[in-house]
C-alpha positions as CSV (number, residue, x, y, z in Angstrom):
1,X,0.0,0.0,0.0
2,X,1.3,3.4,-0.9
3,X,2.1,5.7,2.0
4,X,2.7,9.0,0.1
5,X,0.9,10.5,-2.8
6,X,2.7,13.2,-4.7
7,X,1.4,15.4,-7.5
8,X,4.0,16.1,-10.2
9,X,4.0,18.8,-12.9
10,X,6.4,17.9,-15.7
11,X,5.9,18.1,-19.5
12,X,7.7,14.7,-19.8
13,X,6.1,12.9,-16.8
14,X,4.8,10.1,-19.1
15,X,8.4,9.2,-20.0
16,X,9.3,8.6,-16.4
17,X,7.7,5.3,-15.8
18,X,10.9,3.8,-14.4
19,X,11.0,6.7,-11.8
20,X,7.4,6.1,-11.0
21,X,8.0,2.4,-10.6
22,X,11.0,3.1,-8.3
23,X,8.9,5.5,-6.3
24,X,6.3,2.8,-5.7
25,X,9.0,0.6,-4.2
26,X,9.6,3.5,-1.7
27,X,5.8,3.7,-1.0
28,X,5.4,6.9,-3.0
29,X,2.7,7.2,-5.7
30,X,3.5,9.9,-8.3
31,X,0.5,11.4,-10.1
32,X,1.7,13.4,-13.2
33,X,0.3,16.3,-15.1
34,X,2.1,17.8,-18.1
35,X,0.3,21.2,-17.9
36,X,-1.0,23.6,-15.3
37,X,-4.4,24.0,-16.8
38,X,-5.3,20.4,-15.9
39,X,-3.2,20.0,-12.8
40,X,-4.0,23.2,-10.9
41,X,-7.7,22.4,-10.4
42,X,-6.7,19.0,-9.2
43,X,-4.3,20.5,-6.7
44,X,-6.7,23.2,-5.6
45,X,-9.7,20.9,-5.2
46,X,-8.0,17.8,-3.9
47,X,-5.0,19.0,-1.9
48,X,-6.0,16.8,1.0
49,X,-5.2,13.8,-1.2
50,X,-1.5,14.8,-1.6
51,X,1.5,14.8,0.7
52,X,3.8,16.9,-1.5
53,X,4.2,18.5,-4.9
54,X,7.1,18.2,-7.4
55,X,7.4,20.9,-10.1
56,X,9.6,20.9,-13.2
57,X,11.0,24.3,-13.9
58,X,9.4,24.6,-17.3
59,X,6.4,22.7,-18.4
60,X,3.2,23.3,-20.4
61,X,0.5,25.7,-19.5
62,X,-2.3,24.2,-21.7
63,X,-3.4,20.7,-22.6
64,X,-2.2,19.6,-26.0
65,X,1.0,21.7,-26.1
66,X,4.0,19.9,-27.5
67,X,7.7,20.3,-27.9
68,X,9.4,23.5,-26.8
69,X,6.2,25.4,-26.1
70,X,7.1,25.8,-22.5
71,X,8.0,28.7,-20.2
72,X,7.8,29.7,-16.5
73,X,4.1,30.7,-16.7
74,X,2.9,27.2,-15.8
75,X,5.3,27.0,-12.9
76,X,4.1,30.4,-11.7
77,X,0.4,29.2,-11.9
78,X,1.1,26.2,-9.7
79,X,3.2,28.3,-7.2
80,X,0.3,30.7,-7.0
81,X,-2.1,27.9,-6.0
82,X,0.4,26.7,-3.4
83,X,0.6,30.2,-2.1
84,X,-3.2,30.5,-1.9
85,X,-3.4,27.2,0.0
86,X,-0.7,28.4,2.4
87,X,-2.6,31.6,3.1
88,X,-5.5,29.4,4.2
89,X,-3.2,27.5,6.5
90,X,-2.8,24.5,4.2
91,X,0.9,23.8,3.7
92,X,2.1,21.2,1.2
93,X,5.8,20.7,0.9
94,X,6.9,21.3,-2.7
95,X,10.1,20.7,-4.6
96,X,11.6,21.8,-7.9
97,X,13.1,19.0,-9.9
98,X,14.4,20.4,-13.2
99,X,17.0,19.9,-15.8
100,X,16.6,23.4,-17.2
101,X,19.7,25.7,-16.7
102,X,17.4,28.7,-16.0
103,X,16.3,26.9,-12.9
104,X,19.2,24.7,-12.0
105,X,22.3,26.8,-12.7
106,X,21.3,30.4,-13.4
107,X,20.0,33.0,-10.9
108,X,16.2,33.0,-11.1
109,X,14.3,36.0,-9.8
110,X,11.0,34.0,-9.5
111,X,12.7,31.5,-7.2
112,X,14.1,34.3,-5.1
113,X,10.6,35.7,-4.6
114,X,9.2,32.4,-3.7
115,X,12.0,31.1,-1.5
116,X,10.4,29.5,1.5
117,X,11.0,26.6,3.9
118,X,8.0,24.8,2.4
119,X,9.9,24.3,-0.8
120,X,13.3,23.2,0.4
121,X,14.3,26.9,1.0
122,X,14.5,27.4,-2.8
123,X,16.8,24.5,-3.5
124,X,16.4,23.2,-7.0
125,X,17.0,19.5,-7.5
126,X,18.9,18.8,-10.7
127,X,17.6,16.0,-13.0
128,X,21.1,15.5,-14.3
129,X,22.5,14.6,-10.9
130,X,21.9,11.1,-9.6
131,X,22.2,12.4,-5.9
132,X,19.4,14.9,-6.5
133,X,17.0,12.1,-7.5
């Protein structure tokens, strides 16, 4: 039986079945969304069902988007929902797991604004580093 349920926002979450399988072995169920339009209502309405949130740095805003049609807007929309929940006293830990240099290596003003203990004090976990997995 799964102990933890984590909602994930990543444009490539469907390619991560090996990661999802490994998470199950650690009693973690990963529920993926490739875009904020579908995932934010799920998070807003069913936050009680989740123990944490994982965000890719860049992912899709709308259903059906493909390829490189990604930017920080979707990330910001999810962060906004998490901030709204926190204002209501509902705190879900959230983590950024990205391979994008604009999140992993470069200074990112959006992350500076959102830096908070509820999301690893602004640490970005790098998809290209095994130890960050």
